N, CA, C and O of each residue as an XYZ file, in Angstrom:
712
protein
N      14.808     41.755     49.584
C      13.626     42.262     48.904
C      13.758     42.057     47.374
O      12.833     41.581     46.716
N      14.920     42.425     46.841
C      15.186     42.311     45.412
C      15.161     40.850     44.964
O      14.650     40.546     43.887
N      15.712     39.937     45.786
C      15.755     38.531     45.473
C      14.332     37.942     45.480
O      13.990     37.128     44.622
N      13.533     38.349     46.427
C      12.147     37.880     46.497
C      11.332     38.342     45.303
O      10.493     37.598     44.795
N      11.571     39.569     44.851
C      10.847     40.131     43.714
C      11.232     39.397     42.433
O      10.360     39.105     41.615
N      12.501     39.095     42.241
C      12.912     38.388     41.031
C      12.326     36.960     41.027
O      11.951     36.440     39.976
N      12.254     36.344     42.209
C      11.680     34.970     42.287
C      10.219     35.060     41.943
O       9.716     34.209     41.209
N       9.505     36.070     42.449
C       8.096     36.215     42.145
C       7.903     36.482     40.658
O       6.999     35.918     40.040
N       8.727     37.318     40.089
C       8.627     37.567     38.640
C       8.904     36.306     37.839
O       8.235     36.031     36.843
N       9.904     35.537     38.285
C      10.219     34.272     37.627
C       9.035     33.309     37.658
O       8.673     32.730     36.634
N       8.450     33.146     38.800
C       7.267     32.240     38.958
C       6.093     32.770     38.137
O       5.419     32.012     37.440
N       5.861     34.062     38.228
C       4.780     34.660     37.478
C       4.944     34.507     35.954
O       3.998     34.215     35.222
N       6.182     34.719     35.525
C       6.502     34.564     34.088
C       6.287     33.087     33.656
O       5.733     32.805     32.594
N       6.737     32.187     34.502
C       6.598     30.748     34.185
C       5.101     30.387     34.063
O       4.695     29.727     33.106
N       4.300     30.820     35.029
C       2.852     30.543     34.994
C       2.223     31.182     33.765
O       1.387     30.558     33.111
N       2.600     32.395     33.440
C       2.039     33.063     32.260
C       2.427     32.324     31.003
O       1.563     32.124     30.149
N       3.646     31.911     30.831
C       4.095     31.209     29.659
C       3.320     29.866     29.548
O       2.842     29.511     28.470
N       3.207     29.151     30.643
C       2.476     27.905     30.633
C       0.990     28.116     30.227
O       0.422     27.339     29.460
N       0.401     29.178     30.763
C      -1.000     29.463     30.408
C      -1.139     29.815     28.928
O      -2.082     29.386     28.264
N      -0.195     30.595     28.423
C      -0.218     30.942     26.992
C      -0.071     29.673     26.132
O      -0.802     29.502     25.156
N       0.849     28.802     26.484
C       1.059     27.575     25.743
C      -0.176     26.661     25.810
O      -0.552     26.062     24.802
N      -0.792     26.552     26.959
C      -1.986     25.723     27.085
C      -3.144     26.310     26.248
O      -3.828     25.582     25.529
N      -3.348     27.612     26.352
C      -4.424     28.205     25.556
C      -4.138     28.123     24.060
O      -5.049     27.908     23.261
N      -2.894     28.293     23.692
C      -2.533     28.152     22.259
C      -2.792     26.727     21.786
O      -3.337     26.529     20.700
N      -2.417     25.753     22.568
C      -2.692     24.336     22.176
C      -4.181     24.086     22.112
O      -4.642     23.364     21.227
N      -4.945     24.656     23.017
C      -6.390     24.466     22.982
C      -7.023     25.087     21.748
O      -7.892     24.489     21.114
N      -6.570     26.317     21.407
C      -7.076     26.999     20.206
C      -6.653     26.255     18.930
O      -7.442     26.109     17.997
N      -5.435     25.801     18.906
C      -4.883     25.185     17.698
C      -5.034     23.662     17.646
O      -4.389     23.004     16.830
N      -5.884     23.099     18.515
C      -5.986     21.657     18.576
C      -6.433     21.041     17.247
O      -6.066     19.901     16.965
N      -7.204     21.745     16.427
C      -7.588     21.183     15.142
C      -6.420     21.113     14.170
O      -6.456     20.356     13.200
N      -5.378     21.910     14.431
C      -4.219     21.920     13.528
C      -3.140     20.911     13.983
O      -2.246     20.580     13.204
N      -3.214     20.438     15.195
C      -2.147     19.570     15.715
C      -1.990     18.308     14.849
O      -0.872     17.846     14.621
N      -3.091     17.765     14.379
C      -2.999     16.588     13.512
C      -2.205     16.897     12.251
O      -1.383     16.092     11.814
N      -2.449     18.051     11.677
C      -1.677     18.477     10.460
C      -0.238     18.676     10.756
O       0.608     18.296      9.946
N       0.098     19.272     11.912
C       1.496     19.460     12.296
C       2.201     18.117     12.517
O       3.362     17.951     12.142
N       1.503     17.177     13.121
C       2.091     15.844     13.293
C       2.349     15.203     11.944
O       3.418     14.630     11.735
N       1.430     15.281     11.051
C       1.659     14.707      9.676
C       2.782     15.442      8.960
O       3.570     14.826      8.243
N       2.861     16.750      9.150
C       3.969     17.499      8.622
C       5.305     16.982      9.190
O       6.280     16.817      8.458
N       5.325     16.733     10.495
C       6.539     16.188     11.100
C       6.895     14.816     10.538
O       8.065     14.543     10.268
N       5.910     13.961     10.362
C       6.180     12.625      9.781
C       6.743     12.761      8.386
O       7.739     12.122      8.046
N       6.107     13.595      7.575
C       6.604     13.783      6.190
C       7.998     14.423      6.206
O       8.829     14.082      5.365
N       8.274     15.344      7.144
C       9.567     15.934      7.256
C      10.663     14.902      7.577
O      11.738     14.899      6.975
N      10.359     14.052      8.519
C      11.305     13.006      8.906
C      11.578     12.093      7.722
O      12.728     11.707      7.512
N      10.586     11.739      6.956
C      10.847     10.827      5.815
C      11.567     11.482      4.697
O      12.243     10.796      3.931
N      11.463     12.796      4.550
C      12.149     13.473      3.450
C      13.425     14.147      3.861
O      14.111     14.726      3.019
N      13.771     14.091      5.141
C      14.953     14.737      5.585
C      16.248     14.265      4.918
O      17.110     15.097      4.634
N      16.422     12.945      4.653
C      17.671     12.560      3.922
C      17.767     13.215      2.530
O      18.845     13.616      2.091
N      16.625     13.310      1.858
C      16.621     13.958      0.523
C      16.970     15.442      0.693
O      17.734     15.994     -0.099
N      16.421     16.074      1.707
C      16.735     17.472      1.991
C      18.226     17.656      2.228
O      18.840     18.561      1.663
N      18.813     16.797      3.064
C      20.278     16.893      3.271
C      21.075     16.709      2.011
O      22.075     17.390      1.785
N      20.628     15.785      1.193
C      21.314     15.528     -0.085
C      21.271     16.758     -1.013
O      22.276     17.134     -1.617
N      20.068     17.380     -1.110
C      19.912     18.556     -1.953
C      20.766     19.715     -1.432
O      21.426     20.392     -2.221
N      20.764     19.959     -0.084
C      21.529     21.039      0.468
C      23.044     20.714      0.317
O      23.841     21.624      0.092
N      23.439     19.433      0.439
C      24.829     19.074      0.269
C      25.316     19.290     -1.177
O      26.512     19.466     -1.407
N      24.416     19.276     -2.119
C      24.832     19.527     -3.501
C      24.766     21.006     -3.882
O      24.870     21.349     -5.060
N      24.598     21.856     -2.917
C      24.708     23.278     -3.173
C      23.373     24.010     -3.280
O      23.374     25.222     -3.495
N      22.242     23.334     -3.140
C      20.957     23.990     -3.216
C      20.702     24.722     -1.903
O      21.054     24.195     -0.847
N      20.127     25.872     -1.922
C      19.811     26.625     -0.725
C      18.755     25.900      0.106
O      17.932     25.155     -0.425
N      18.794     26.133      1.423
C      17.856     25.498      2.327
C      16.409     25.807      2.004
O      15.563     24.913      2.024
N      16.114     27.075      1.705
C      14.756     27.456      1.377
C      14.275     26.839      0.076
O      13.139     26.381     -0.047
N      15.185     26.844     -0.891
C      14.799     26.212     -2.207
C      14.574     24.741     -2.045
O      13.590     24.206     -2.557
N      15.461     24.068     -1.343
C      15.330     22.595     -1.158
C      14.062     22.280     -0.403
O      13.343     21.347     -0.761
N      13.769     23.054      0.653
C      12.540     22.815      1.431
C      11.308     23.071      0.576
O      10.351     22.298      0.633
N      11.312     24.142     -0.217
C      10.224     24.450     -1.101
C      10.007     23.409     -2.183
O       8.873     23.088     -2.537
N      11.087     22.898     -2.694
C      11.038     21.884     -3.747
C      10.392     20.594     -3.195
O       9.544     19.976     -3.839
N      10.830     20.213     -1.971
C      10.288     18.997     -1.377
C       8.827     19.173     -1.008
O       8.020     18.277     -1.258
N       8.470     20.294     -0.425
C       7.053     20.590     -0.080
C       6.184     20.602     -1.343
O       5.076     20.066     -1.328
N       6.666     21.199     -2.422
C       5.921     21.198     -3.675
C       5.799     19.818     -4.260
O       4.749     19.487     -4.811
N       6.824     18.995     -4.168
C       6.761     17.640     -4.658
C       5.770     16.797     -3.849
O       5.024     15.997     -4.414
N       5.769     16.976     -2.544
C       4.771     16.246     -1.702
C       3.363     16.672     -2.108
O       2.482     15.832     -2.291
N       3.154     17.995     -2.248
C       1.830     18.485     -2.673
C       1.410     17.912     -3.995
O       0.272     17.475     -4.167
N       2.362     17.915     -4.956
C       2.018     17.430     -6.287
C       1.759     15.901     -6.253
O       0.825     15.416     -6.892
N       2.560     15.182     -5.535
C       2.369     13.701     -5.519
C       1.096     13.312     -4.874
O       0.533     12.279     -5.238
N       0.595     14.068     -3.931
C      -0.628     13.696     -3.235
C      -1.863     14.468     -3.764
O      -2.947     13.886     -3.812
N      -1.747     15.694     -4.143
C      -2.880     16.487     -4.565
C      -3.304     16.237     -6.015
O      -4.495     16.176     -6.317
N      -2.334     16.096     -6.897
C      -2.686     15.958     -8.321
C      -3.556     14.722     -8.567
O      -4.553     14.839     -9.280
N      -3.235     13.536     -8.015
C      -4.132     12.399     -8.245
C      -5.533     12.626     -7.633
O      -6.535     12.202     -8.207
N      -5.595     13.294     -6.473
C      -6.887     13.545     -5.872
C      -7.735     14.489     -6.736
O      -8.932     14.286     -6.940
N      -7.073     15.503     -7.221
C      -7.784     16.440     -8.118
C      -8.240     15.791     -9.371
O      -9.348     16.044     -9.844
N      -7.380     14.931     -9.938
C      -7.739     14.213    -11.148
C      -8.954     13.277    -10.912
O      -9.834     13.151    -11.763
N      -8.967     12.630     -9.730
C     -10.119     11.759     -9.439
C     -11.394     12.574     -9.257
O     -12.464     12.159     -9.703
N     -11.285     13.748     -8.596
C     -12.467     14.598     -8.417
C     -12.981     15.090     -9.751
O     -14.195     15.134     -9.954
N     -12.097     15.465    -10.674
C     -12.537     15.925    -11.989
C     -13.193     14.781    -12.741
O     -14.227     14.963    -13.383
N     -12.591     13.602    -12.660
C     -13.151     12.432    -13.366
C     -14.549     12.084    -12.775
O     -15.480     11.757    -13.512
N     -14.662     12.161    -11.473
C     -15.970     11.902    -10.834
C     -16.994     12.935    -11.269
O     -18.157     12.607    -11.502
N     -16.566     14.168    -11.376
C     -17.492     15.221    -11.805
C     -17.939     15.025    -13.257
O     -19.065     15.371    -13.615
N     -17.050     14.468    -14.091
C     -17.424     14.192    -15.486
C     -18.418     13.041    -15.564
O     -19.208     12.960    -16.504
N     -18.378     12.150    -14.574
C     -19.248     10.976    -14.573
C     -20.661     11.269    -13.989
O     -21.542     10.415    -14.078
N     -20.874     12.436    -13.411
C     -22.141     12.733    -12.756
C     -23.322     12.676    -13.723
O     -24.366     12.149    -13.340
N     -23.222     13.189    -14.959
C     -24.403     13.081    -15.863
C     -24.782     11.602    -16.155
O     -25.964     11.257    -16.162
N     -23.798     10.759    -16.388
C     -24.128      9.318    -16.666
C     -24.671      8.680    -15.394
O     -25.560      7.832    -15.471
N     -24.181      9.048    -14.271
C     -24.714      8.487    -13.013
C     -26.149      8.945    -12.775
O     -26.979      8.170    -12.300
N     -26.436     10.171    -13.095
C     -27.795     10.666    -12.935
C     -28.747      9.965    -13.921
O     -29.892      9.668    -13.580
N     -28.268      9.709    -15.125
C     -29.140      9.018    -16.090
C     -29.353      7.571    -15.624
O     -30.460      7.049    -15.751
N     -28.324      6.920    -15.092
C     -28.481      5.562    -14.604
C     -29.457      5.543    -13.414
O     -30.276      4.632    -13.288
N     -29.361      6.554    -12.551
C     -30.252      6.623    -11.373
C     -31.704      6.824    -11.810
O     -32.600      6.193    -11.249
N     -31.956      7.679    -12.787
C     -33.333      7.841    -13.266
C     -33.862      6.553    -13.869
O     -35.009      6.173    -13.636
N     -33.003      5.869    -14.661
C     -33.416      4.604    -15.219
C     -33.688      3.562    -14.138
O     -34.656      2.807    -14.238
N     -32.847      3.513    -13.106
C     -33.048      2.530    -12.030
C     -34.325      2.815    -11.275
O     -35.033      1.887    -10.882
N     -34.637      4.107    -11.060
C     -35.888      4.428    -10.315
C     -37.091      4.108    -11.147
O     -38.166      3.868    -10.596
N     -36.960      4.093    -12.474
C     -38.068      3.799    -13.370
C     -38.243      2.295    -13.589
O     -39.362      1.781    -13.574
N     -37.133      1.606    -13.792
C     -37.163      0.178    -14.136
C     -36.668     -0.779    -13.057
O     -36.883     -1.988    -13.147
N     -35.999     -0.233    -12.027
C     -35.354     -1.090    -11.032
C     -33.950     -1.480    -11.499
O     -33.552     -1.224    -12.636
N     -33.208     -2.117    -10.566
C     -31.852     -2.582    -10.885
C     -31.874     -4.066    -11.000
O     -32.156     -4.747    -10.014
N     -31.583     -4.622    -12.187
C     -31.646     -6.075    -12.317
C     -30.555     -6.744    -11.473
O     -29.500     -6.161    -11.223
N     -30.832     -7.975    -11.039
C     -29.923     -8.759    -10.261
C     -28.721     -9.138    -11.106
O     -28.893     -9.649    -12.213
N     -27.507     -8.903    -10.621
C     -26.290     -9.270    -11.325
C     -26.140    -10.775    -11.287
O     -26.401    -11.376    -10.244
N     -25.729    -11.419    -12.377
C     -25.569    -12.844    -12.366
C     -24.469    -13.347    -11.376
O     -24.515    -14.478    -10.892
N     -23.512    -12.480    -11.110
C     -22.442    -12.896    -10.174
C     -22.921    -13.009     -8.755
O     -22.254    -13.642     -7.936
N     -24.067    -12.411     -8.425
C     -24.555    -12.491     -7.039
C     -24.856    -13.941     -6.638
O     -24.546    -14.357     -5.521
N     -25.447    -14.689     -7.533
C     -25.799    -16.094     -7.231
C     -24.537    -16.972     -7.013
O     -24.601    -18.019     -6.370
N     -23.404    -16.518     -7.562
C     -22.172    -17.323     -7.437
C     -21.436    -17.115     -6.134
O     -20.447    -17.802     -5.878
N     -21.882    -16.194     -5.303
C     -21.234    -15.982     -4.008
C     -21.539    -17.195     -3.127
O     -22.704    -17.548     -2.947
N     -20.499    -17.839     -2.576
C     -20.756    -19.010     -1.756
C     -21.596    -18.721     -0.523
O     -21.418    -17.692      0.131
N     -22.498    -19.616     -0.211
C     -23.354    -19.618      0.945
C     -24.441    -18.576      0.956
O     -25.594    -18.904      1.239
N     -24.122    -17.332      0.658
C     -25.127    -16.266      0.768
C     -25.684    -15.775     -0.570
O     -26.589    -14.942     -0.598
N     -25.151    -16.281     -1.661
C     -25.543    -15.787     -2.995
C     -27.036    -15.853     -3.278
O     -27.635    -14.839     -3.636
N     -27.658    -17.036     -3.125
C     -29.083    -17.092     -3.447
C     -29.937    -16.173     -2.504
O     -30.891    -15.533     -2.945
N     -29.577    -16.136     -1.263
C     -30.346    -15.252     -0.326
C     -30.135    -13.770     -0.687
O     -31.084    -12.987     -0.674
N     -28.909    -13.399     -1.004
C     -28.582    -12.040     -1.393
C     -29.312    -11.691     -2.692
O     -29.796    -10.569     -2.843
N     -29.394    -12.624     -3.615
C     -30.113    -12.367     -4.864
C     -31.597    -12.168     -4.622
O     -32.241    -11.351     -5.280
N     -32.134    -12.919     -3.673
C     -33.554    -12.717     -3.297
C     -33.816    -11.360     -2.700
O     -34.812    -10.714     -3.026
N     -32.902    -10.906     -1.798
C     -33.029     -9.578     -1.203
C     -32.873     -8.490     -2.248
O     -33.598     -7.495     -2.225
N     -31.922     -8.673     -3.174
C     -31.706     -7.711     -4.257
C     -32.976     -7.612     -5.083
O     -33.428     -6.508     -5.389
N     -33.562     -8.756     -5.451
C     -34.772     -8.775     -6.257
C     -35.898     -8.057     -5.525
O     -36.665     -7.321     -6.145
N     -36.004     -8.258     -4.231
C     -37.089     -7.633     -3.458
C     -36.921     -6.140     -3.293
O     -37.887     -5.394     -3.450
N     -35.717     -5.683     -2.978
C     -35.516     -4.237     -2.646
C     -34.968     -3.368     -3.765
O     -35.239     -2.168     -3.805
N     -34.182     -3.970     -4.696
C     -33.548     -3.144     -5.721
C     -34.144     -3.316     -7.091
O     -34.107     -2.394     -7.905
N     -34.698     -4.493     -7.364
C     -35.264     -4.749     -8.705
C     -36.688     -4.176     -8.844
O     -37.138     -3.912     -9.959
N     -37.358     -3.993     -7.780
C     -38.743     -3.471     -7.769
C     -38.668     -1.953     -7.670
O     -38.216     -1.431     -6.652
N     -39.114     -1.208     -8.737
C     -38.957      0.268     -8.744
C     -39.656      0.953     -7.549
O     -39.125      1.912     -6.990
N     -40.834      0.463     -7.165
C     -41.523      1.137     -6.036
C     -40.731      1.003     -4.749
O     -40.585      1.970     -4.002
N     -40.215     -0.199     -4.485
C     -39.441     -0.411     -3.268
C     -38.155      0.380     -3.331
O     -37.732      0.926     -2.312
N     -37.509      0.465     -4.493
C     -36.289      1.216     -4.692
C     -36.514      2.682     -4.449
O     -35.692      3.334     -3.806
N     -37.636      3.231     -4.961
C     -37.966      4.649     -4.742
C     -38.191      4.884     -3.247
O     -37.782      5.922     -2.726
N     -38.821      3.959     -2.560
C     -39.030      4.129     -1.107
C     -37.680      4.197     -0.403
O     -37.465      5.106      0.400
N     -36.759      3.265     -0.675
C     -35.477      3.239      0.042
C     -34.563      4.434     -0.355
O     -33.811      4.946      0.474
N     -34.642      4.858     -1.617
C     -33.846      6.042     -1.963
C     -34.410      7.304     -1.285
O     -33.652      8.214     -0.948
N     -35.737      7.361     -1.084
C     -36.336      8.464     -0.308
C     -35.864      8.472      1.107
O     -35.530      9.521      1.659
N     -35.834      7.272      1.719
C     -35.353      7.146      3.089
C     -33.883      7.600      3.192
O     -33.504      8.342      4.098
N     -33.083      7.132      2.241
C     -31.639      7.450      2.236
C     -31.452      8.938      2.048
O     -30.624      9.534      2.736
N     -32.227      9.597      1.096
C     -32.041     11.006      0.908
C     -32.428     11.833      2.073
O     -31.809     12.868      2.319
N     -33.456     11.418      2.832
C     -33.817     12.127      4.037
C     -32.714     12.002      5.081
O     -32.396     12.965      5.778
N     -32.127     10.796      5.183
C     -31.052     10.591      6.191
C     -29.844     11.464      5.812
O     -29.212     12.049      6.692
N     -29.516     11.559      4.511
C     -28.341     12.376      4.085
C     -28.667     13.861      4.321
O     -27.817     14.618      4.790
N     -29.912     14.275      3.990
C     -30.238     15.685      4.145
C     -30.279     16.158      5.608
O     -30.056     17.332      5.904
N     -30.565     15.225      6.499
C     -30.716     15.673      7.909
C     -29.477     15.270      8.769
O     -29.326     15.791      9.874
N     -28.639     14.408      8.316
C     -27.574     13.900      9.131
C     -26.189     14.146      8.618
O     -25.789     15.289      8.399
N     -25.451     13.074      8.424
C     -24.045     13.160      8.035
C     -23.864     13.799      6.665
O     -22.802     14.366      6.409
N     -24.809     13.738      5.807
C     -24.647     14.324      4.482
C     -24.428     15.794      4.479
O     -23.763     16.328      3.591
N     -24.987     16.478      5.478
C     -24.790     17.922      5.590
C     -23.393     18.240      6.051
O     -22.923     19.357      5.835
N     -22.699     17.293      6.687
C     -21.333     17.530      7.160
C     -20.305     17.231      6.104
O     -19.133     17.542      6.316
N     -20.667     16.639      4.967
C     -19.692     16.255      3.962
C     -18.875     17.461      3.465
O     -17.648     17.363      3.459
N     -19.477     18.600      3.046
C     -18.618     19.686      2.625
C     -17.678     20.204      3.723
O     -16.548     20.610      3.450
N     -18.168     20.180      4.966
C     -17.294     20.617      6.105
C     -16.144     19.630      6.235
O     -15.012     20.068      6.439
N     -16.364     18.338      6.129
C     -15.336     17.373      6.266
C     -14.329     17.475      5.144
O     -13.127     17.335      5.370
N     -14.808     17.719      3.931
C     -13.902     17.855      2.778
C     -12.980     19.072      2.954
O     -11.782     19.005      2.675
N     -13.557     20.168      3.415
C     -12.760     21.356      3.645
C     -11.769     21.135      4.796
O     -10.640     21.622      4.744
N     -12.188     20.405      5.825
C     -11.286     20.103      6.926
C     -10.082     19.242      6.494
O      -8.958     19.455      6.950
N     -10.346     18.253      5.595
C      -9.255     17.410      5.111
C      -8.351     18.209      4.192
O      -7.138     18.004      4.217
N      -8.881     19.096      3.394
C      -8.099     19.951      2.534
C      -7.212     20.874      3.341
O      -6.036     21.057      3.028
N      -7.789     21.458      4.390
C      -7.034     22.343      5.280
C      -5.906     21.563      5.968
O      -4.786     22.065      6.069
N      -6.183     20.358      6.437
C      -5.147     19.563      7.082
C      -4.027     19.268      6.127
O      -2.856     19.370      6.493
N      -4.365     18.898      4.889
C      -3.333     18.590      3.899
C      -2.460     19.779      3.601
O      -1.238     19.654      3.523
N      -3.079     20.941      3.433
C      -2.310     22.145      3.102
C      -1.426     22.558      4.264
O      -0.266     22.915      4.060
N      -1.958     22.514      5.492
C      -1.151     22.867      6.649
C       0.012     21.873      6.810
O       1.128     22.283      7.127
N      -0.237     20.590      6.598
C       0.809     19.595      6.736
C       1.907     19.866      5.705
O       3.091     19.795      6.035
N       1.532     20.173      4.475
C       2.550     20.460      3.427
C       3.341     21.740      3.757
O       4.562     21.768      3.602
N       2.652     22.790      4.207
C       3.363     23.997      4.592
C       4.295     23.748      5.777
O       5.402     24.283      5.836
N       3.825     22.921      6.723
C       4.659     22.658      7.866
C       5.939     21.909      7.468
O       6.992     22.100      8.075
N       5.834     21.046      6.431
C       7.044     20.377      5.936
C       8.059     21.428      5.493
O       9.240     21.302      5.818
N       7.637     22.456      4.766
C       8.511     23.478      4.324
C       9.172     24.174      5.515
O      10.393     24.330      5.547
N       8.387     24.581      6.467
C       8.942     25.323      7.574
C       9.791     24.461      8.501
O      10.796     24.939      9.028
N       9.411     23.204      8.713
C      10.262     22.293      9.481
C      11.604     22.103      8.844
O      12.640     22.168      9.505
N      11.579     21.862      7.520
C      12.876     21.580      6.828
C      13.709     22.848      6.785
O      14.920     22.795      7.005
N      13.074     24.009      6.501
C      13.820     25.233      6.415
C      14.449     25.628      7.765
O      15.521     26.230      7.804
N      13.774     25.284      8.855
C      14.287     25.647     10.180
C      15.292     24.621     10.717
O      15.979     24.885     11.703
N      15.378     23.447     10.068
C      16.261     22.426     10.615
C      17.709     22.709     10.414
O      18.556     21.920     10.831
């Protein structure tokens, strides 16, 4: 009786653990990509981690230093580009207003493209150099952005930021636990 009960408990515990693991993976599936990237970054920085620990640095400090360095190496240029793009918005808006009023003149380099240059220049002249046609196509494009993928852009940016932060944090925990 006792042996049968322990076997039943063992099987029940195994099924319960498997169910918990499957449900956890299903809930955390959006984070799995970040954990995989964290693992890749951990593998690539592991020799540096071993060297820092071998020179007397604590495991937590070495892992934190590497995670901070990865964050700085990847995030600082992205933030700098975003700030630079933000600073360019007023000039881009002024250029857009001018283009909608006067059209966009055909660039001389367009005609120099082999085989398709003259045809491309003709299409440019027809659709981009004529202000009325340009206003029509920008209206079509803005409706597409407002109703489709454009509304998902902030969500996608937040998702990429979340993935990056989780990957960087996982590097710290992977290294610290190794």
